[in-house]
Backbone as JSON, one array per atom type, in Angstrom:
{
  "sequence": "MGWGKKITTPAKIAIVEDLIRAEEAHLQQLEQQNQQLEQQVNAERQHVERLKQWLRELEVDLDTAL",
  "N": [[-29.7, -40.26, -62.19], [-27.06, -39.22, -62.07], [-27.22, -38.02, -59.59], [-26.68, -39.74, -57.5], [-24.09, -40.3, -57.87], [-20.74, -40.92, -56.93], [-18.1, -38.83, -55.67], [-15.14, -38.54, -57.47], [-11.76, -39.68, -56.87], [-9.72, -37.89, -57.93], [-11.27, -35.54, -57.99], [-11.83, -35.22, -55.3], [-9.26, -34.76, -54.36], [-8.73, -32.32, -55.63], [-10.62, -30.71, -54.35], [-9.69, -30.78, -51.69], [-7.19, -29.61, -52.08], [-8.0, -27.02, -52.83], [-9.2, -26.25, -50.42], [-6.93, -26.24, -48.78], [-5.44, -24.16, -49.98], [-7.16, -22.02, -49.44], [-7.12, -22.0, -46.64], [-4.41, -21.49, -46.21], [-4.24, -18.9, -47.26], [-5.91, -17.59, -45.47], [-4.46, -17.99, -43.12], [-2.17, -16.49, -43.73], [-3.31, -13.95, -43.8], [-4.1, -13.7, -41.11], [-1.58, -13.78, -39.91], [-0.51, -11.37, -40.85], [-2.27, -9.58, -39.6], [-1.6, -10.16, -36.98], [1.04, -9.22, -36.89], [0.55, -6.48, -37.21], [-0.89, -5.99, -34.88], [1.07, -6.6, -32.98], [2.84, -4.53, -33.48], [1.25, -2.37, -32.69], [0.96, -2.99, -29.98], [3.63, -2.76, -29.14], [4.04, -0.03, -29.62], [2.24, 1.05, -27.79], [3.4, 0.14, -25.42], [5.79, 1.58, -25.44], [4.72, 4.14, -25.21], [3.57, 3.99, -22.66], [5.9, 3.65, -21.16], [7.13, 6.13, -21.63], [5.28, 7.78, -20.36], [5.57, 6.86, -17.71], [8.21, 7.64, -17.24], [7.92, 10.4, -17.43], [6.25, 10.8, -15.22], [8.03, 10.06, -13.16], [9.87, 12.13, -13.46], [8.26, 14.31, -12.81], [7.73, 13.7, -10.13], [10.29, 13.97, -9.05], [10.7, 16.7, -9.55], [8.71, 17.71, -7.87], [9.61, 16.82, -5.37], [11.97, 18.28, -5.24], [10.99, 20.86, -5.21], [9.8, 20.95, -2.77]],
  "CA": [[-29.12, -39.42, -63.23], [-25.9, -38.5, -61.6], [-27.38, -37.55, -58.21], [-26.09, -40.7, -56.59], [-22.71, -40.55, -58.27], [-19.74, -40.58, -55.94], [-17.03, -37.94, -56.12], [-13.93, -39.3, -57.79], [-10.57, -39.32, -56.09], [-9.12, -36.63, -58.4], [-12.11, -34.43, -57.57], [-11.59, -35.06, -53.86], [-7.93, -34.14, -54.23], [-8.88, -30.93, -56.04], [-11.36, -30.03, -53.28], [-8.78, -30.63, -50.55], [-6.17, -28.61, -52.47], [-8.67, -25.72, -52.73], [-9.32, -25.95, -48.99], [-5.58, -25.92, -48.29], [-5.1, -22.82, -50.46], [-8.0, -21.07, -48.71], [-6.62, -21.94, -45.27], [-3.11, -20.82, -46.25], [-4.52, -17.48, -47.45], [-6.45, -17.11, -44.2], [-3.33, -17.97, -42.19], [-1.35, -15.33, -44.08], [-4.05, -12.76, -43.35], [-3.99, -13.67, -39.65], [-0.19, -13.43, -39.58], [-0.37, -9.93, -41.08], [-3.0, -8.91, -38.52], [-0.8, -10.36, -35.79], [2.17, -8.28, -36.96], [0.02, -5.15, -36.96], [-1.22, -5.92, -33.45], [2.33, -6.55, -32.24], [3.36, -3.17, -33.62], [0.43, -1.52, -31.84], [1.31, -3.28, -28.59], [4.93, -2.16, -28.88], [3.85, 1.42, -29.56], [1.59, 1.34, -26.51], [4.39, -0.08, -24.35], [6.69, 2.73, -25.47], [3.96, 5.27, -24.69], [3.47, 3.81, -21.21], [7.22, 3.92, -20.59], [7.33, 7.58, -21.65], [4.44, 8.34, -19.29], [6.21, 6.52, -16.44], [9.38, 8.5, -17.12], [7.4, 11.73, -17.16], [5.79, 10.77, -13.84], [9.22, 10.09, -12.31], [10.42, 13.49, -13.53], [7.37, 15.18, -12.04], [7.94, 13.4, -8.72], [11.57, 14.59, -8.68], [10.45, 18.14, -9.52], [7.91, 17.99, -6.68], [10.5, 16.66, -4.22], [12.91, 19.39, -5.27], [10.25, 22.07, -4.88], [9.43, 20.92, -1.34]],
  "C": [[-27.97, -38.59, -62.72], [-26.01, -38.04, -60.15], [-26.7, -38.48, -57.23], [-24.63, -40.99, -56.89], [-21.74, -40.08, -57.19], [-18.7, -39.63, -56.55], [-15.77, -38.77, -56.34], [-12.76, -38.84, -56.95], [-9.89, -38.07, -56.61], [-9.95, -35.4, -57.99], [-11.93, -34.16, -56.08], [-10.27, -34.34, -53.61], [-8.02, -32.65, -54.56], [-9.61, -30.12, -54.96], [-10.45, -29.77, -52.08], [-7.69, -29.6, -50.86], [-6.76, -27.2, -52.39], [-8.82, -25.31, -51.27], [-7.98, -25.55, -48.39], [-5.2, -24.51, -48.71], [-5.89, -21.76, -49.69], [-7.49, -20.9, -47.27], [-5.26, -21.24, -45.21], [-3.29, -19.31, -46.42], [-5.05, -16.87, -46.16], [-5.34, -17.0, -43.16], [-2.44, -16.76, -42.46], [-2.01, -14.03, -43.61], [-3.94, -12.61, -41.83], [-2.58, -13.29, -39.21], [0.06, -11.94, -39.78], [-1.08, -9.15, -39.98], [-2.22, -9.01, -37.22], [0.38, -9.39, -35.75], [1.7, -6.86, -36.66], [-0.3, -4.97, -35.48], [0.05, -5.85, -32.6], [2.94, -5.16, -32.32], [2.57, -2.2, -32.74], [0.77, -1.73, -30.37], [2.66, -2.65, -28.25], [4.84, -0.64, -28.78], [3.21, 1.82, -28.24], [2.56, 1.16, -25.34], [5.35, 1.11, -24.27], [5.99, 3.96, -24.89], [3.85, 5.18, -23.17], [4.82, 4.1, -20.56], [7.52, 5.41, -20.57], [6.51, 8.26, -20.55], [5.04, 8.06, -17.91], [7.43, 7.42, -16.2], [8.96, 9.92, -16.78], [6.93, 11.83, -15.7], [6.98, 10.83, -12.88], [9.84, 11.49, -12.3], [9.57, 14.47, -12.73], [7.54, 14.96, -10.54], [9.24, 14.03, -8.23], [11.39, 16.1, -8.59], [9.68, 18.52, -8.26], [8.77, 17.88, -5.42], [11.47, 17.83, -4.12], [12.23, 20.69, -4.82], [9.9, 22.12, -3.39], [10.62, 21.06, -0.49]]
}
C-alpha cells in the first residue's frame, strides 16, 4: 500500500534541491562566523602590537633612568 513505492525522479530532485539550499544556508552562516573570527583575530593582533610597543617604551624609559 505505498510502502514499497520508489521515490520518483522529480521527488529526488526536490530533495536534493532542499539539501543544497540547507547547505548553502549553513555555508553562509559559517562564512559570517569566519568574518567575525577574523575581526576578533585582527583586534587581538592590534592589541598585542600595542602591548609590544608599550613594552619597548618601558624598556627605553628604564634604560634612560639607569
